Structure formats: structure tokens, C-alpha cells
PDB file of N, H, CA, C and O in Angstrom:
ATOM      1  N   MET A   1      11.281 -18.801  -1.267  1.00  0.00           N
ATOM      2  CA  MET A   1      12.137 -17.626  -1.293  1.00  0.00           C
ATOM      3  C   MET A   1      13.123 -17.711  -2.453  1.00  0.00           C
ATOM      4  O   MET A   1      13.370 -16.724  -3.147  1.00  0.00           O
ATOM      5  N   LEU A   2      13.677 -18.894  -2.654  1.00  0.00           N
ATOM      6  H   LEU A   2      13.477 -19.695  -2.090  1.00  0.00           H
ATOM      7  CA  LEU A   2      14.635 -19.069  -3.742  1.00  0.00           C
ATOM      8  C   LEU A   2      13.975 -18.828  -5.090  1.00  0.00           C
ATOM      9  O   LEU A   2      14.564 -18.216  -5.981  1.00  0.00           O
ATOM     10  N   GLU A   3      12.731 -19.321  -5.236  1.00  0.00           N
ATOM     11  H   GLU A   3      12.252 -19.819  -4.512  1.00  0.00           H
ATOM     12  CA  GLU A   3      12.006 -19.129  -6.492  1.00  0.00           C
ATOM     13  C   GLU A   3      11.771 -17.644  -6.758  1.00  0.00           C
ATOM     14  O   GLU A   3      11.922 -17.176  -7.886  1.00  0.00           O
ATOM     15  N   GLN A   4      11.401 -16.911  -5.714  1.00  0.00           N
ATOM     16  H   GLN A   4      11.278 -17.292  -4.797  1.00  0.00           H
ATOM     17  CA  GLN A   4      11.166 -15.474  -5.876  1.00  0.00           C
ATOM     18  C   GLN A   4      12.468 -14.756  -6.244  1.00  0.00           C
ATOM     19  O   GLN A   4      12.460 -13.835  -7.060  1.00  0.00           O
ATOM     20  N   THR A   5      13.571 -15.175  -5.648  1.00  0.00           N
ATOM     21  H   THR A   5      13.577 -15.923  -4.984  1.00  0.00           H
ATOM     22  CA  THR A   5      14.868 -14.583  -5.979  1.00  0.00           C
ATOM     23  C   THR A   5      15.201 -14.810  -7.445  1.00  0.00           C
ATOM     24  O   THR A   5      15.714 -13.916  -8.118  1.00  0.00           O
ATOM     25  N   LEU A   6      14.909 -16.010  -7.938  1.00  0.00           N
ATOM     26  H   LEU A   6      14.493 -16.737  -7.391  1.00  0.00           H
ATOM     27  CA  LEU A   6      15.168 -16.313  -9.343  1.00  0.00           C
ATOM     28  C   LEU A   6      14.285 -15.467 -10.261  1.00  0.00           C
ATOM     29  O   LEU A   6      14.740 -14.992 -11.301  1.00  0.00           O
ATOM     30  N   ILE A   7      13.037 -15.284  -9.878  1.00  0.00           N
ATOM     31  H   ILE A   7      12.667 -15.670  -9.033  1.00  0.00           H
ATOM     32  CA  ILE A   7      12.121 -14.449 -10.667  1.00  0.00           C
ATOM     33  C   ILE A   7      12.637 -13.012 -10.719  1.00  0.00           C
ATOM     34  O   ILE A   7      12.653 -12.388 -11.780  1.00  0.00           O
ATOM     35  N   PHE A   8      13.063 -12.489  -9.557  1.00  0.00           N
ATOM     36  H   PHE A   8      13.051 -12.996  -8.695  1.00  0.00           H
ATOM     37  CA  PHE A   8      13.613 -11.130  -9.529  1.00  0.00           C
ATOM     38  C   PHE A   8      14.863 -11.027 -10.401  1.00  0.00           C
ATOM     39  O   PHE A   8      15.042 -10.051 -11.130  1.00  0.00           O
ATOM     40  N   GLN A   9      15.718 -12.036 -10.320  1.00  0.00           N
ATOM     41  H   GLN A   9      15.573 -12.829  -9.728  1.00  0.00           H
ATOM     42  CA  GLN A   9      16.948 -12.014 -11.108  1.00  0.00           C
ATOM     43  C   GLN A   9      16.630 -11.986 -12.599  1.00  0.00           C
ATOM     44  O   GLN A   9      17.250 -11.239 -13.356  1.00  0.00           O
ATOM     45  N   LYS A  10      15.663 -12.802 -13.021  1.00  0.00           N
ATOM     46  H   LYS A  10      15.159 -13.410 -12.406  1.00  0.00           H
ATOM     47  CA  LYS A  10      15.268 -12.814 -14.432  1.00  0.00           C
ATOM     48  C   LYS A  10      14.678 -11.466 -14.843  1.00  0.00           C
ATOM     49  O   LYS A  10      14.951 -10.969 -15.935  1.00  0.00           O
ATOM     50  N   ALA A  11      13.872 -10.883 -13.962  1.00  0.00           N
ATOM     51  H   ALA A  11      13.650 -11.287 -13.075  1.00  0.00           H
ATOM     52  CA  ALA A  11      13.280  -9.574 -14.259  1.00  0.00           C
ATOM     53  C   ALA A  11      14.373  -8.513 -14.395  1.00  0.00           C
ATOM     54  O   ALA A  11      14.335  -7.688 -15.307  1.00  0.00           O
ATOM     55  N   LEU A  12      15.340  -8.540 -13.485  1.00  0.00           N
ATOM     56  H   LEU A  12      15.370  -9.211 -12.744  1.00  0.00           H
ATOM     57  CA  LEU A  12      16.436  -7.574 -13.559  1.00  0.00           C
ATOM     58  C   LEU A  12      17.250  -7.746 -14.836  1.00  0.00           C
ATOM     59  O   LEU A  12      17.655  -6.765 -15.459  1.00  0.00           O
ATOM     60  N   GLU A  13      17.484  -8.975 -15.214  1.00  0.00           N
ATOM     61  H   GLU A  13      17.155  -9.773 -14.708  1.00  0.00           H
ATOM     62  CA  GLU A  13      18.220  -9.228 -16.453  1.00  0.00           C
ATOM     63  C   GLU A  13      17.448  -8.698 -17.659  1.00  0.00           C
ATOM     64  O   GLU A  13      18.038  -8.138 -18.583  1.00  0.00           O
ATOM     65  N   ALA A  14      16.132  -8.875 -17.646  1.00  0.00           N
ATOM     66  H   ALA A  14      15.653  -9.330 -16.895  1.00  0.00           H
ATOM     67  CA  ALA A  14      15.309  -8.374 -18.748  1.00  0.00           C
ATOM     68  C   ALA A  14      15.360  -6.850 -18.801  1.00  0.00           C
ATOM     69  O   ALA A  14      15.440  -6.264 -19.881  1.00  0.00           O
ATOM     70  N   VAL A  15      15.314  -6.214 -17.637  1.00  0.00           N
ATOM     71  H   VAL A  15      15.249  -6.690 -16.760  1.00  0.00           H
ATOM     72  CA  VAL A  15      15.368  -4.750 -17.585  1.00  0.00           C
ATOM     73  C   VAL A  15      16.742  -4.256 -18.039  1.00  0.00           C
ATOM     74  O   VAL A  15      16.840  -3.275 -18.777  1.00  0.00           O
ATOM     75  N   GLU A  16      17.787  -4.929 -17.603  1.00  0.00           N
ATOM     76  H   GLU A  16      17.706  -5.726 -17.004  1.00  0.00           H
ATOM     77  CA  GLU A  16      19.136  -4.522 -17.992  1.00  0.00           C
ATOM     78  C   GLU A  16      19.361  -4.660 -19.492  1.00  0.00           C
ATOM     79  O   GLU A  16      20.224  -3.984 -20.053  1.00  0.00           O
ATOM     80  N   ALA A  17      18.600  -5.521 -20.144  1.00  0.00           N
ATOM     81  H   ALA A  17      17.899  -6.070 -19.689  1.00  0.00           H
ATOM     82  CA  ALA A  17      18.727  -5.692 -21.589  1.00  0.00           C
ATOM     83  C   ALA A  17      18.108  -4.520 -22.354  1.00  0.00           C
ATOM     84  O   ALA A  17      18.391  -4.332 -23.538  1.00  0.00           O
ATOM     85  N   LEU A  18      17.268  -3.737 -21.682  1.00  0.00           N
ATOM     86  H   LEU A  18      17.038  -3.890 -20.720  1.00  0.00           H
ATOM     87  CA  LEU A  18      16.643  -2.573 -22.316  1.00  0.00           C
ATOM     88  C   LEU A  18      17.634  -1.423 -22.397  1.00  0.00           C
ATOM     89  O   LEU A  18      18.587  -1.350 -21.621  1.00  0.00           O
ATOM     90  N   ASP A  19      17.397  -0.532 -23.340  1.00  0.00           N
ATOM     91  H   ASP A  19      16.623  -0.591 -23.971  1.00  0.00           H
ATOM     92  CA  ASP A  19      18.243   0.661 -23.409  1.00  0.00           C
ATOM     93  C   ASP A  19      17.876   1.584 -22.242  1.00  0.00           C
ATOM     94  O   ASP A  19      16.786   1.463 -21.684  1.00  0.00           O
ATOM     95  N   PRO A  20      18.769   2.498 -21.870  1.00  0.00           N
ATOM     96  CA  PRO A  20      18.529   3.361 -20.702  1.00  0.00           C
ATOM     97  C   PRO A  20      17.207   4.128 -20.749  1.00  0.00           C
ATOM     98  O   PRO A  20      16.559   4.300 -19.716  1.00  0.00           O
ATOM     99  N   GLU A  21      16.803   4.585 -21.924  1.00  0.00           N
ATOM    100  H   GLU A  21      17.328   4.445 -22.763  1.00  0.00           H
ATOM    101  CA  GLU A  21      15.537   5.320 -22.030  1.00  0.00           C
ATOM    102  C   GLU A  21      14.355   4.413 -21.697  1.00  0.00           C
ATOM    103  O   GLU A  21      13.430   4.826 -20.998  1.00  0.00           O
ATOM    104  N   ALA A  22      14.387   3.193 -22.193  1.00  0.00           N
ATOM    105  H   ALA A  22      15.138   2.858 -22.761  1.00  0.00           H
ATOM    106  CA  ALA A  22      13.311   2.241 -21.899  1.00  0.00           C
ATOM    107  C   ALA A  22      13.314   1.874 -20.421  1.00  0.00           C
ATOM    108  O   ALA A  22      12.252   1.697 -19.826  1.00  0.00           O
ATOM    109  N   GLN A  23      14.496   1.758 -19.824  1.00  0.00           N
ATOM    110  H   GLN A  23      15.359   1.901 -20.307  1.00  0.00           H
ATOM    111  CA  GLN A  23      14.578   1.474 -18.389  1.00  0.00           C
ATOM    112  C   GLN A  23      13.936   2.605 -17.590  1.00  0.00           C
ATOM    113  O   GLN A  23      13.199   2.358 -16.635  1.00  0.00           O
ATOM    114  N   ALA A  24      14.217   3.834 -17.981  1.00  0.00           N
ATOM    115  H   ALA A  24      14.816   4.034 -18.756  1.00  0.00           H
ATOM    116  CA  ALA A  24      13.637   4.989 -17.287  1.00  0.00           C
ATOM    117  C   ALA A  24      12.118   5.006 -17.434  1.00  0.00           C
ATOM    118  O   ALA A  24      11.400   5.315 -16.482  1.00  0.00           O
ATOM    119  N   MET A  25      11.632   4.671 -18.631  1.00  0.00           N
ATOM    120  H   MET A  25      12.215   4.420 -19.404  1.00  0.00           H
ATOM    121  CA  MET A  25      10.179   4.616 -18.843  1.00  0.00           C
ATOM    122  C   MET A  25       9.560   3.530 -17.971  1.00  0.00           C
ATOM    123  O   MET A  25       8.484   3.727 -17.407  1.00  0.00           O
ATOM    124  N   LEU A  26      10.227   2.393 -17.857  1.00  0.00           N
ATOM    125  H   LEU A  26      11.101   2.232 -18.316  1.00  0.00           H
ATOM    126  CA  LEU A  26       9.728   1.295 -17.032  1.00  0.00           C
ATOM    127  C   LEU A  26       9.663   1.705 -15.566  1.00  0.00           C
ATOM    128  O   LEU A  26       8.686   1.408 -14.877  1.00  0.00           O
ATOM    129  N   VAL A  27      10.695   2.382 -15.092  1.00  0.00           N
ATOM    130  H   VAL A  27      11.489   2.623 -15.651  1.00  0.00           H
ATOM    131  CA  VAL A  27      10.700   2.874 -13.708  1.00  0.00           C
ATOM    132  C   VAL A  27       9.532   3.826 -13.487  1.00  0.00           C
ATOM    133  O   VAL A  27       8.856   3.752 -12.460  1.00  0.00           O
ATOM    134  N   ASP A  28       9.293   4.713 -14.436  1.00  0.00           N
ATOM    135  H   ASP A  28       9.842   4.774 -15.269  1.00  0.00           H
ATOM    136  CA  ASP A  28       8.185   5.664 -14.336  1.00  0.00           C
ATOM    137  C   ASP A  28       6.844   4.930 -14.274  1.00  0.00           C
ATOM    138  O   ASP A  28       5.983   5.270 -13.464  1.00  0.00           O
ATOM    139  N   ILE A  29       6.675   3.932 -15.127  1.00  0.00           N
ATOM    140  H   ILE A  29       7.375   3.656 -15.786  1.00  0.00           H
ATOM    141  CA  ILE A  29       5.430   3.150 -15.139  1.00  0.00           C
ATOM    142  C   ILE A  29       5.228   2.449 -13.806  1.00  0.00           C
ATOM    143  O   ILE A  29       4.130   2.472 -13.251  1.00  0.00           O
ATOM    144  N   ILE A  30       6.283   1.826 -13.289  1.00  0.00           N
ATOM    145  H   ILE A  30       7.176   1.808 -13.740  1.00  0.00           H
ATOM    146  CA  ILE A  30       6.176   1.108 -12.014  1.00  0.00           C
ATOM    147  C   ILE A  30       5.852   2.075 -10.880  1.00  0.00           C
ATOM    148  O   ILE A  30       5.021   1.767 -10.026  1.00  0.00           O
ATOM    149  N   GLN A  31       6.499   3.243 -10.863  1.00  0.00           N
ATOM    150  H   GLN A  31       7.173   3.493 -11.557  1.00  0.00           H
ATOM    151  CA  GLN A  31       6.211   4.230  -9.816  1.00  0.00           C
ATOM    152  C   GLN A  31       4.753   4.673  -9.865  1.00  0.00           C
ATOM    153  O   GLN A  31       4.103   4.799  -8.826  1.00  0.00           O
ATOM    154  N   LYS A  32       4.244   4.906 -11.059  1.00  0.00           N
ATOM    155  H   LYS A  32       4.771   4.804 -11.903  1.00  0.00           H
ATOM    156  CA  LYS A  32       2.844   5.324 -11.190  1.00  0.00           C
ATOM    157  C   LYS A  32       1.893   4.227 -10.731  1.00  0.00           C
ATOM    158  O   LYS A  32       0.885   4.510 -10.082  1.00  0.00           O
ATOM    159  N   ARG A  33       2.204   2.983 -11.060  1.00  0.00           N
ATOM    160  H   ARG A  33       3.022   2.753 -11.587  1.00  0.00           H
ATOM    161  CA  ARG A  33       1.345   1.872 -10.626  1.00  0.00           C
ATOM    162  C   ARG A  33       1.373   1.708  -9.115  1.00  0.00           C
ATOM    163  O   ARG A  33       0.342   1.433  -8.501  1.00  0.00           O
ATOM    164  N   LEU A  34       2.544   1.875  -8.512  1.00  0.00           N
ATOM    165  H   LEU A  34       3.381   2.098  -9.011  1.00  0.00           H
ATOM    166  CA  LEU A  34       2.636   1.783  -7.060  1.00  0.00           C
ATOM    167  C   LEU A  34       1.842   2.898  -6.390  1.00  0.00           C
ATOM    168  O   LEU A  34       1.167   2.662  -5.387  1.00  0.00           O
ATOM    169  N   LYS A  35       1.916   4.110  -6.937  1.00  0.00           N
ATOM    170  H   LYS A  35       2.464   4.301  -7.751  1.00  0.00           H
ATOM    171  CA  LYS A  35       1.125   5.221  -6.396  1.00  0.00           C
ATOM    172  C   LYS A  35      -0.359   4.926  -6.503  1.00  0.00           C
ATOM    173  O   LYS A  35      -1.119   5.193  -5.572  1.00  0.00           O
ATOM    174  N   ARG A  36      -0.780   4.367  -7.654  1.00  0.00           N
ATOM    175  H   ARG A  36      -0.163   4.150  -8.410  1.00  0.00           H
ATOM    176  CA  ARG A  36      -2.188   4.038  -7.842  1.00  0.00           C
ATOM    177  C   ARG A  36      -2.624   2.971  -6.841  1.00  0.00           C
ATOM    178  O   ARG A  36      -3.718   3.056  -6.283  1.00  0.00           O
ATOM    179  N   GLN A  37      -1.774   1.964  -6.610  1.00  0.00           N
ATOM    180  H   GLN A  37      -0.885   1.894  -7.063  1.00  0.00           H
ATOM    181  CA  GLN A  37      -2.109   0.923  -5.644  1.00  0.00           C
ATOM    182  C   GLN A  37      -2.253   1.502  -4.243  1.00  0.00           C
ATOM    183  O   GLN A  37      -3.188   1.157  -3.520  1.00  0.00           O
ATOM    184  N   ARG A  38      -1.325   2.387  -3.854  1.00  0.00           N
ATOM    185  H   ARG A  38      -0.565   2.668  -4.441  1.00  0.00           H
ATOM    186  CA  ARG A  38      -1.423   3.014  -2.528  1.00  0.00           C
ATOM    187  C   ARG A  38      -2.688   3.852  -2.417  1.00  0.00           C
ATOM    188  O   ARG A  38      -3.358   3.837  -1.384  1.00  0.00           O
ATOM    189  N   ARG A  39      -3.017   4.585  -3.482  1.00  0.00           N
ATOM    190  H   ARG A  39      -2.472   4.598  -4.321  1.00  0.00           H
ATOM    191  CA  ARG A  39      -4.232   5.406  -3.494  1.00  0.00           C
ATOM    192  C   ARG A  39      -5.471   4.517  -3.385  1.00  0.00           C
ATOM    193  O   ARG A  39      -6.389   4.825  -2.625  1.00  0.00           O
ATOM    194  N   ASP A  40      -5.501   3.415  -4.141  1.00  0.00           N
ATOM    195  H   ASP A  40      -4.755   3.165  -4.758  1.00  0.00           H
ATOM    196  CA  ASP A  40      -6.637   2.498  -4.087  1.00  0.00           C
ATOM    197  C   ASP A  40      -6.779   1.878  -2.703  1.00  0.00           C
ATOM    198  O   ASP A  40      -7.891   1.729  -2.197  1.00  0.00           O
ATOM    199  N   ASN A  41      -5.643   1.513  -2.086  1.00  0.00           N
ATOM    200  H   ASN A  41      -4.740   1.634  -2.497  1.00  0.00           H
ATOM    201  CA  ASN A  41      -5.690   0.955  -0.734  1.00  0.00           C
ATOM    202  C   ASN A  41      -6.208   1.981   0.264  1.00  0.00           C
ATOM    203  O   ASN A  41      -6.990   1.649   1.156  1.00  0.00           O
ATOM    204  N   LEU A  42      -5.775   3.216   0.114  1.00  0.00           N
ATOM    205  H   LEU A  42      -5.140   3.485  -0.610  1.00  0.00           H
ATOM    206  CA  LEU A  42      -6.247   4.278   1.002  1.00  0.00           C
ATOM    207  C   LEU A  42      -7.745   4.496   0.837  1.00  0.00           C
ATOM    208  O   LEU A  42      -8.462   4.663   1.824  1.00  0.00           O
ATOM    209  N   LEU A  43      -8.218   4.494  -0.400  1.00  0.00           N
ATOM    210  H   LEU A  43      -7.636   4.358  -1.201  1.00  0.00           H
ATOM    211  CA  LEU A  43      -9.655   4.655  -0.639  1.00  0.00           C
ATOM    212  C   LEU A  43     -10.454   3.510  -0.020  1.00  0.00           C
ATOM    213  O   LEU A  43     -11.535   3.729   0.527  1.00  0.00           O
ATOM    214  N   THR A  44      -9.928   2.299  -0.103  1.00  0.00           N
ATOM    215  H   THR A  44      -9.050   2.121  -0.547  1.00  0.00           H
ATOM    216  CA  THR A  44     -10.587   1.145   0.514  1.00  0.00           C
ATOM    217  C   THR A  44     -10.673   1.331   2.024  1.00  0.00           C
ATOM    218  O   THR A  44     -11.707   1.050   2.631  1.00  0.00           O
ATOM    219  N   GLN A  45      -9.583   1.807   2.633  1.00  0.00           N
ATOM    220  H   GLN A  45      -8.743   2.036   2.140  1.00  0.00           H
ATOM    221  CA  GLN A  45      -9.583   2.045   4.074  1.00  0.00           C
ATOM    222  C   GLN A  45     -10.560   3.153   4.452  1.00  0.00           C
ATOM    223  O   GLN A  45     -11.217   3.071   5.489  1.00  0.00           O
ATOM    224  N   ILE A  46     -10.659   4.175   3.630  1.00  0.00           N
ATOM    225  H   ILE A  46     -10.125   4.241   2.787  1.00  0.00           H
ATOM    226  CA  ILE A  46     -11.599   5.270   3.898  1.00  0.00           C
ATOM    227  C   ILE A  46     -13.032   4.765   3.849  1.00  0.00           C
ATOM    228  O   ILE A  46     -13.837   5.090   4.722  1.00  0.00           O
ATOM    229  N   VAL A  47     -13.355   3.973   2.833  1.00  0.00           N
ATOM    230  H   VAL A  47     -12.701   3.709   2.123  1.00  0.00           H
ATOM    231  CA  VAL A  47     -14.706   3.417   2.715  1.00  0.00           C
ATOM    232  C   VAL A  47     -15.015   2.556   3.935  1.00  0.00           C
ATOM    233  O   VAL A  47     -16.115   2.631   4.482  1.00  0.00           O
ATOM    234  N   GLN A  48     -14.051   1.736   4.368  1.00  0.00           N
ATOM    235  H   GLN A  48     -13.157   1.675   3.924  1.00  0.00           H
ATOM    236  CA  GLN A  48     -14.263   0.892   5.541  1.00  0.00           C
ATOM    237  C   GLN A  48     -14.478   1.741   6.789  1.00  0.00           C
ATOM    238  O   GLN A  48     -15.348   1.439   7.606  1.00  0.00           O
ATOM    239  N   ALA A  49     -13.692   2.794   6.939  1.00  0.00           N
ATOM    240  H   ALA A  49     -12.985   3.040   6.276  1.00  0.00           H
ATOM    241  CA  ALA A  49     -13.849   3.676   8.100  1.00  0.00           C
ATOM    242  C   ALA A  49     -15.204   4.368   8.084  1.00  0.00           C
ATOM    243  O   ALA A  49     -15.846   4.503   9.126  1.00  0.00           O
ATOM    244  N   GLU A  50     -15.642   4.806   6.907  1.00  0.00           N
ATOM    245  H   GLU A  50     -15.121   4.697   6.061  1.00  0.00           H
ATOM    246  CA  GLU A  50     -16.959   5.441   6.801  1.00  0.00           C
ATOM    247  C   GLU A  50     -18.066   4.454   7.150  1.00  0.00           C
ATOM    248  O   GLU A  50     -19.028   4.817   7.827  1.00  0.00           O
ATOM    249  N   ASN A  51     -17.939   3.213   6.695  1.00  0.00           N
ATOM    250  H   ASN A  51     -17.158   2.919   6.145  1.00  0.00           H
ATOM    251  CA  ASN A  51     -18.929   2.187   7.027  1.00  0.00           C
ATOM    252  C   ASN A  51     -18.941   1.907   8.524  1.00  0.00           C
ATOM    253  O   ASN A  51     -20.007   1.796   9.130  1.00  0.00           O
ATOM    254  N   ASP A  52     -17.759   1.794   9.120  1.00  0.00           N
ATOM    255  H   ASP A  52     -16.893   1.884   8.628  1.00  0.00           H
ATOM    256  CA  ASP A  52     -17.677   1.567  10.563  1.00  0.00           C
ATOM    257  C   ASP A  52     -18.321   2.719  11.324  1.00  0.00           C
ATOM    258  O   ASP A  52     -19.032   2.499  12.305  1.00  0.00           O
ATOM    259  N   TYR A  53     -18.075   3.941  10.874  1.00  0.00           N
ATOM    260  H   TYR A  53     -17.498   4.120  10.077  1.00  0.00           H
ATOM    261  CA  TYR A  53     -18.662   5.108  11.531  1.00  0.00           C
ATOM    262  C   TYR A  53     -20.182   5.086  11.400  1.00  0.00           C
ATOM    263  O   TYR A  53     -20.895   5.348  12.368  1.00  0.00           O
ATOM    264  N   ALA A  54     -20.677   4.773  10.202  1.00  0.00           N
ATOM    265  H   ALA A  54     -20.098   4.560   9.415  1.00  0.00           H
ATOM    266  CA  ALA A  54     -22.122   4.739   9.962  1.00  0.00           C
ATOM    267  C   ALA A  54     -22.801   3.663  10.803  1.00  0.00           C
ATOM    268  O   ALA A  54     -23.957   3.819  11.196  1.00  0.00           O
ATOM    269  N   GLN A  55     -22.091   2.575  11.078  1.00  0.00           N
ATOM    270  H   GLN A  55     -21.152   2.448  10.758  1.00  0.00           H
ATOM    271  CA  GLN A  55     -22.658   1.472  11.858  1.00  0.00           C
ATOM    272  C   GLN A  55     -22.446   1.656  13.358  1.00  0.00           C
ATOM    273  O   GLN A  55     -22.875   0.824  14.157  1.00  0.00           O
ATOM    274  N   GLY A  56     -21.789   2.739  13.733  1.00  0.00           N
ATOM    275  H   GLY A  56     -21.441   3.415  13.084  1.00  0.00           H
ATOM    276  CA  GLY A  56     -21.567   3.006  15.151  1.00  0.00           C
ATOM    277  C   GLY A  56     -20.430   2.202  15.751  1.00  0.00           C
ATOM    278  O   GLY A  56     -20.375   2.031  16.968  1.00  0.00           O
ATOM    279  N   ASN A  57     -19.534   1.711  14.934  1.00  0.00           N
ATOM    280  H   ASN A  57     -19.579   1.850  13.945  1.00  0.00           H
ATOM    281  CA  ASN A  57     -18.419   0.899  15.425  1.00  0.00           C
ATOM    282  C   ASN A  57     -17.198   1.732  15.808  1.00  0.00           C
ATOM    283  O   ASN A  57     -16.148   1.183  16.142  1.00  0.00           O
ATOM    284  N   ILE A  58     -17.336   3.048  15.760  1.00  0.00           N
ATOM    285  H   ILE A  58     -18.189   3.494  15.488  1.00  0.00           H
ATOM    286  CA  ILE A  58     -16.224   3.947  16.055  1.00  0.00           C
ATOM    287  C   ILE A  58     -16.477   4.611  17.401  1.00  0.00           C
ATOM    288  O   ILE A  58     -17.578   5.081  17.689  1.00  0.00           O
ATOM    289  N   ARG A  59     -15.434   4.637  18.212  1.00  0.00           N
ATOM    290  H   ARG A  59     -14.540   4.256  17.978  1.00  0.00           H
ATOM    291  CA  ARG A  59     -15.540   5.331  19.495  1.00  0.00           C
ATOM    292  C   ARG A  59     -14.819   6.655  19.384  1.00  0.00           C
ATOM    293  O   ARG A  59     -13.768   6.759  18.750  1.00  0.00           O
ATOM    294  N   ARG A  60     -15.393   7.658  20.004  1.00  0.00           N
ATOM    295  H   ARG A  60     -16.246   7.573  20.519  1.00  0.00           H
ATOM    296  CA  ARG A  60     -14.784   8.986  20.002  1.00  0.00           C
ATOM    297  C   ARG A  60     -14.287   9.288  21.404  1.00  0.00           C
ATOM    298  O   ARG A  60     -14.856   8.827  22.394  1.00  0.00           O
ATOM    299  N   GLY A  61     -13.233  10.057  21.471  1.00  0.00           N
ATOM    300  H   GLY A  61     -12.771  10.431  20.667  1.00  0.00           H
ATOM    301  CA  GLY A  61     -12.701  10.474  22.759  1.00  0.00           C
ATOM    302  C   GLY A  61     -11.209  10.707  22.676  1.00  0.00           C
ATOM    303  O   GLY A  61     -10.578  10.508  21.638  1.00  0.00           O
ATOM    304  N   SER A  62     -10.670  11.130  23.791  1.00  0.00           N
ATOM    305  H   SER A  62     -11.182  11.292  24.635  1.00  0.00           H
ATOM    306  CA  SER A  62      -9.239  11.415  23.851  1.00  0.00           C
ATOM    307  C   SER A  62      -8.472  10.132  24.160  1.00  0.00           C
ATOM    308  O   SER A  62      -9.063   9.088  24.434  1.00  0.00           O
ATOM    309  N   VAL A  63      -7.170  10.230  24.112  1.00  0.00           N
ATOM    310  H   VAL A  63      -6.690  11.078  23.890  1.00  0.00           H
ATOM    311  CA  VAL A  63      -6.325   9.092  24.476  1.00  0.00           C
ATOM    312  C   VAL A  63      -6.572   8.728  25.931  1.00  0.00           C
ATOM    313  O   VAL A  63      -6.616   7.547  26.278  1.00  0.00           O
ATOM    314  N   ALA A  64      -6.733   9.725  26.776  1.00  0.00           N
ATOM    315  H   ALA A  64      -6.697  10.684  26.494  1.00  0.00           H
ATOM    316  CA  ALA A  64      -7.007   9.472  28.194  1.00  0.00           C
ATOM    317  C   ALA A  64      -8.310   8.700  28.357  1.00  0.00           C
ATOM    318  O   ALA A  64      -8.394   7.798  29.191  1.00  0.00           O
ATOM    319  N   ASP A  65      -9.334   9.046  27.565  1.00  0.00           N
ATOM    320  H   ASP A  65      -9.266   9.779  26.888  1.00  0.00           H
ATOM    321  CA  ASP A  65     -10.606   8.323  27.613  1.00  0.00           C
ATOM    322  C   ASP A  65     -10.406   6.860  27.223  1.00  0.00           C
ATOM    323  O   ASP A  65     -10.957   5.963  27.862  1.00  0.00           O
ATOM    324  N   LEU A  66      -9.627   6.624  26.187  1.00  0.00           N
ATOM    325  H   LEU A  66      -9.179   7.352  25.669  1.00  0.00           H
ATOM    326  CA  LEU A  66      -9.378   5.258  25.732  1.00  0.00           C
ATOM    327  C   LEU A  66      -8.633   4.459  26.790  1.00  0.00           C
ATOM    328  O   LEU A  66      -8.980   3.309  27.057  1.00  0.00           O
ATOM    329  N   ILE A  67      -7.617   5.056  27.390  1.00  0.00           N
ATOM    330  H   ILE A  67      -7.335   5.990  27.173  1.00  0.00           H
ATOM    331  CA  ILE A  67      -6.856   4.361  28.431  1.00  0.00           C
ATOM    332  C   ILE A  67      -7.747   4.061  29.622  1.00  0.00           C
ATOM    333  O   ILE A  67      -7.677   2.970  30.189  1.00  0.00           O
ATOM    334  N   ALA A  68      -8.584   5.016  30.009  1.00  0.00           N
ATOM    335  H   ALA A  68      -8.640   5.902  29.548  1.00  0.00           H
ATOM    336  CA  ALA A  68      -9.507   4.797  31.127  1.00  0.00           C
ATOM    337  C   ALA A  68     -10.462   3.660  30.808  1.00  0.00           C
ATOM    338  O   ALA A  68     -10.773   2.850  31.681  1.00  0.00           O
ATOM    339  N   GLU A  69     -10.926   3.590  29.578  1.00  0.00           N
ATOM    340  H   GLU A  69     -10.673   4.248  28.868  1.00  0.00           H
ATOM    341  CA  GLU A  69     -11.842   2.519  29.181  1.00  0.00           C
ATOM    342  C   GLU A  69     -11.140   1.168  29.201  1.00  0.00           C
ATOM    343  O   GLU A  69     -11.741   0.163  29.580  1.00  0.00           O
ATOM    344  N   LEU A  70      -9.888   1.137  28.801  1.00  0.00           N
ATOM    345  H   LEU A  70      -9.400   1.954  28.493  1.00  0.00           H
ATOM    346  CA  LEU A  70      -9.133  -0.114  28.812  1.00  0.00           C
ATOM    347  C   LEU A  70      -8.855  -0.589  30.232  1.00  0.00           C
ATOM    348  O   LEU A  70      -8.764  -1.792  30.479  1.00  0.00           O
ATOM    349  N   ASP A  71      -8.719   0.344  31.159  1.00  0.00           N
ATOM    350  H   ASP A  71      -8.792   1.320  30.958  1.00  0.00           H
ATOM    351  CA  ASP A  71      -8.445   0.003  32.555  1.00  0.00           C
ATOM    352  C   ASP A  71      -9.666  -0.546  33.270  1.00  0.00           C
ATOM    353  O   ASP A  71      -9.537  -1.158  34.330  1.00  0.00           O
ATOM    354  N   GLU A  72     -10.849  -0.337  32.710  1.00  0.00           N
ATOM    355  H   GLU A  72     -10.954   0.161  31.849  1.00  0.00           H
ATOM    356  CA  GLU A  72     -12.093  -0.790  33.362  1.00  0.00           C
ATOM    357  C   GLU A  72     -12.218  -2.288  33.330  1.00  0.00           C
ATOM    358  O   GLU A  72     -13.200  -2.837  33.832  1.00  0.00           O
TER     359      GLU A  72
END
């Protein structure tokens, strides 16, 4: 944890050394990369769900059906 804190501190110092315009560009780049990562993760989950559905690993029904099945 301490090592990670030091890494963050060094990164913040490097960012603070940039002019405000460069800092804003860096924030924009990081936001876009985070959005891309979330999108990629979502696509991975969708592919997994489609595979599970194709293999018959998905159950359909209402919440009541699921609770009834769990009670069995």
C-alpha cells in the first residue's frame, strides 16, 4: 500500500509540473481510456452471457420462480 501511495504521489507531482492545458488534455485522455476499458469489459461480459445462453447455462423465469427453485 505504501509503495502504491508513493507511485501515486510521484504521478501527481509529474502532472502538477505540466501546464494547465496539458493537465486538461491528460484528464481527457484518462477519461477516454477508462470509458474504453468499461466498454471492453461490458463487451466481454456480453460475449460470456451469449456463450452461456448458447450452452443452455441460463435459466429463465421470474424472481418468484427462482426463489421457489432455491427453496426446493
